SERO-4910 file (N, C-alpha, C, O; in steps of 0.05 Angstrom, whole numbers):
BEGIN
 pado doro    nc1    nc2    nc3   cac1   cac2   cac3    cc1    cc2    cc3    oc1    oc2    oc3
  Met    A   -171   -207    174   -175   -181    186   -177   -159    165   -194   -141    167
  Gly    A   -159   -160    146   -158   -140    125   -184   -141    108   -193   -120     99
  Thr    A   -195   -165    104   -219   -167     88   -243   -154    102   -259   -140     90
  Ile    A   -244   -158    128   -266   -146    144   -265   -115    143   -285   -102    139
  Ile    A   -241   -105    146   -238    -76    145   -244    -65    117   -255    -43    114
  Ala    A   -236    -80     96   -242    -71     69   -273    -70     64   -283    -52     51
  Ile    A   -287    -90     74   -316    -91     72   -328    -67     87   -346    -54     77
  Leu    A   -318    -62    111   -328    -39    127   -323    -13    112   -339      6    113
  Leu    A   -300    -11    100   -293     14     85   -313     18     62   -322     41     57
  Val    A   -320     -3     48   -339      0     25   -366      8     36   -379     25     24
  Ile    A   -375     -4     58   -401      2     69   -402     31     79   -421     46     73
  Val    A   -381     40     93   -380     67    102   -379     87     79   -392    108     80
  Cys    A   -364     81     58   -364     98     34   -391    101     21   -400    123     14
  Leu    A   -405     78     18   -431     79      6   -451     95     23   -467    111     13
  Leu    A   -451     91     49   -468    106     67   -461    136     67   -479    153     68
  Leu    A   -436    142     66   -428    170     65   -437    183     39   -447    206     40
  Ile    A   -435    169     17   -445    180     -8   -475    185     -6   -485    206    -15
  Leu    A   -489    166      5   -518    168      8   -525    193     26   -543    208     19
  Met    A   -512    196     48   -517    218     66   -512    245     52   -527    264     56
  Ile    A   -490    246     37   -484    272     24   -504    278      2   -512    301     -2
  Leu    A   -513    258    -13   -532    262    -35   -560    269    -24   -575    283    -38
  Val    A   -567    260     -1   -593    265     10   -595    294     20   -616    306     19
  Gln    A   -573    305     29   -573    332     39   -576    352     16   -568    347     -7
  Asn    A   -587    375     23   -589    397      4   -575    421     17   -580    426     40
  Ser    A   -559    434      2   -543    456     14   -561    480     22   -551    496     38
  Lys    A   -585    482     12   -602    504     19   -624    497     39   -644    511     41
  Gly    A   -621    475     53   -640    468     74   -662    450     64   -680    443     79
  Gly    A   -661    441     39   -681    423     29   -673    394     33   -668    386     56
  Gly    A   -670    379     12   -661    352     14   -683    334     26   -706    336     19
  Leu    A   -675    316     44   -693    297     57   -715    312     72   -737    303     74
  Ala    A   -707    334     84   -727    349    100   -750    359     83   -772    361     94
  Ser    A   -745    366     59   -767    376     42   -787    355     34   -810    361     28
  Gly    A   -779    330     35   -798    308     29   -818    304     51   -840    293     46
  Phe    A   -812    312     75   -830    309     98   -845    334    105   -854    338    127
  Ala    A   -846    352     86   -858    378     92   -887    376    101   -897    391    118
  Ala    A   -902    357     89   -931    355     96   -934    343    124   -950    353    140
  Ser    A   -920    321    129   -925    307    155   -907    317    177   -915    317    200
  Gln    A   -883    325    171   -863    335    190   -860    316    213   -866    323    236
  Ile    A   -851    291    207   -848    271    228   -827    279    248   -832    279    272
  Met    A   -804    288    239   -783    295    257   -779    326    258   -765    336    275
  Gly    A   -791    339    240   -786    368    238   -762    374    220   -745    357    217
  Val    A   -763    397    207   -742    403    187   -715    405    200   -695    394    189
  Arg    A   -712    419    222   -686    424    234   -674    398    245   -650    394    244
  Lys    A   -691    381    257   -681    357    269   -670    338    247   -650    324    252
  Thr    A   -683    337    224   -674    321    202   -647    330    192   -629    314    187
  Ala    A   -644    356    189   -618    367    180   -596    362    200   -574    356    192
  Asp    A   -602    364    226   -583    358    247   -574    329    246   -550    323    248
  Phe    A   -594    311    242   -587    283    241   -569    277    217   -550    262    220
  Leu    A   -576    288    194   -560    283    170   -532    294    173   -512    282    164
  Glu    A   -529    317    185   -503    329    189   -486    313    208   -463    308    203
  Lys    A   -498    304    230   -483    288    249   -476    261    238   -454    251    242
  Ala    A   -494    249    222   -488    223    210   -465    226    190   -449    208    187
  Thr    A   -465    248    175   -443    253    156   -417    255    170   -397    244    161
  Trp    A   -416    270    192   -391    273    207   -382    247    219   -358    241    219
  Val    A   -401    231    230   -393    205    241   -382    187    220   -362    173    224
  Leu    A   -396    186    197   -386    169    175   -359    178    164   -342    161    158
  Ala    A   -355    204    161   -330    214    152   -307    208    172   -285    200    164
  Ser    A   -313    211    197   -293    205    218   -286    175    218   -263    167    221
  Ser    A   -307    158    216   -302    129    216   -287    121    191   -271    102    192
  Leu    A   -291    135    168   -275    129    144   -246    135    149   -229    119    141
  Val    A   -240    157    161   -212    164    167   -199    144    186   -177    135    181
  Val    A   -214    136    206   -203    117    226   -198     90    212   -177     77    217
  Leu    A   -217     81    196   -214     55    182   -190     55    163   -176     36    160
  Val    A   -186     78    149   -163     80    131   -137     79    147   -118     66    138
  Leu    A   -136     92    170   -112     92    186   -106     63    197    -84     54    197
  Ile    A   -127     50    205   -124     22    215   -114      4    193    -97    -12    197
  Thr    A   -125      8    169   -116     -8    146    -87     -3    140    -72    -22    133
  Asn    A    -78     21    143    -50     28    138    -32     14    158    -10      5    150
  Phe    A    -40     11    182    -23     -1    203    -23    -32    202     -4    -45    210
  Ile    A    -45    -44    193    -46    -73    193    -39    -86    167    -35   -111    166
  Arg    A    -36    -71    146    -30    -83    120     -2    -93    120     16    -81    133
  Pro    A      3   -115    107     31   -125    106     48   -108     88     39    -98     67
  Val    A     72   -104     96     91    -87     81    104   -105     60    116   -126     66
  Arg    A    100    -98     35    111   -114     13    132    -97     -2    127    -75    -10
  Thr    A    155   -110     -5    175    -97    -21    178   -112    -47    164   -133    -50
  Gly    A    194   -103    -65    197   -117    -90    211   -144    -87    209   -161   -105
  Glu    A    226   -148    -66    241   -172    -62    228   -190    -41    215   -181    -23
  Arg    A    231   -216    -45    221   -235    -26    241   -237     -3    265   -240     -8
  Gln    A    231   -235     21    249   -237     44    254   -266     52    236   -282     52
  Glu    A    279   -271     58    287   -298     65    281   -304     95    283   -286    112
  Thr    A    274   -329    100    270   -337    128    297   -342    141    317   -346    127
  Pro    A    299   -342    167    324   -348    181    336   -375    173    361   -378    172
  Glu    A    319   -395    168    329   -421    160    342   -420    133    363   -433    129
  Glu    A    331   -405    115    343   -402     88    370   -388     89    388   -395     75
  Ile    A    371   -368    107    397   -353    110    418   -372    121    441   -371    111
  Lys    A    412   -388    141    432   -407    152    440   -427    132    464   -433    130
  Ala    A    421   -438    116    428   -458     96    447   -445     75    465   -459     65
  Lys    A    441   -421     68    458   -408     47    486   -403     58    506   -406     43
  Gln    A    488   -396     83    515   -391     95    531   -417     97    555   -416     94
  Gln    A    518   -439    103    532   -464    106    541   -475     79    562   -487     78
  Thr    A    525   -472     59    532   -483     33    552   -467     18    568   -478      2
  Ser    A    553   -441     22    572   -425      8    597   -420     25    596   -403     44
  Ala    A    618   -434     19    643   -430     34    657   -405     21    654   -400     -2
  Pro    A    672   -391     37    686   -368     26    706   -376      5    721   -395      9
  Ala    A    706   -363    -17    724   -370    -39    752   -359    -32    756   -337    -23
  Leu    A    772   -377    -37    800   -369    -33    809   -353    -57    800   -358    -79
  Pro    A    826   -333    -53    835   -318    -76    852   -336    -94    869   -351    -85
  Ser    A    846   -334   -119    861   -351   -138    888   -338   -145    892   -314   -142
  Ala    A    906   -354   -154    932   -344   -162    930   -329   -187    913   -335   -204
  Pro    A    946   -309   -191    945   -294   -216    953   -311   -239    969   -330   -235
  Pro    A    943   -306   -263    951   -322   -286    981   -320   -291    993   -300   -286
  Pro    A    992   -342   -302   1021   -341   -307   1027   -320   -329   1011   -316   -347
  Pro    A   1050   -308   -327   1057   -287   -347   1061   -299   -374   1070   -322   -377
  Gln    A   1054   -284   -394   1058   -293   -422   1088   -291   -428   1103   -280   -413
  Asn    A   1095   -303   -451   1123   -301   -459   1131   -272   -461   1117   -255   -472
  Pro    A   1154   -265   -451   1163   -237   -452   1166   -229   -481   1174   -245   -498
  Ser    A   1159   -205   -486   1160   -195   -514   1189   -187   -521   1204   -180   -503
  Pro    A   1195   -188   -546   1222   -179   -554   1224   -149   -552   1205   -136   -544
  Glu    A   1247   -139   -560   1251   -110   -558   1229    -95   -572   1218   -104   -591
  Gly    A   1224    -71   -561   1204    -54   -574   1177    -58   -562   1158    -43   -569
  Gly    A   1172    -77   -545   1147    -81   -532   1126    -94   -549   1103    -96   -541
  Gln    A   1133   -104   -573   1113   -117   -590   1119   -147   -589   1141   -156   -588
  Gln    A   1097   -162   -590   1100   -191   -590   1103   -201   -619   1091   -189   -637
  Pro    A   1118   -222   -623   1121   -232   -650   1094   -244   -660   1079   -255   -644
  Glu    A   1089   -242   -685   1064   -252   -696   1066   -282   -698   1087   -294   -704
  Gln    A   1044   -295   -692   1043   -324   -693   1032   -332   -720   1015   -319   -731
  Pro    A   1042   -354   -731   1032   -363   -757   1003   -373   -754    995   -384   -734
  Lys    A    987   -368   -774    959   -375   -774    954   -402   -787    932   -411   -788
***
């Protein structure tokens, strides 16, 4: 599904670029090429190009929003399946607290330990 929408996005973008480049801001553009024959008339051609541009721009926005909602959400971490979570819980038993280490030989007066021969 994502591939189809990506292809549609590329097609809409290319058509939108074409429509914008064909238009002329001063009323020329594609309409000026038909000045001799006037197949559709100058005003009708400009209306068609303007409506086509709006339709393509709107469809581009809609396709981008659709892509945002259907794309898979990826985080930096791999999510575990419920089976993996159960297996992990069964294999890892809670660790019992260990006994504290036995105390060292008490030091003589003054709080210093006697030096051991090397």
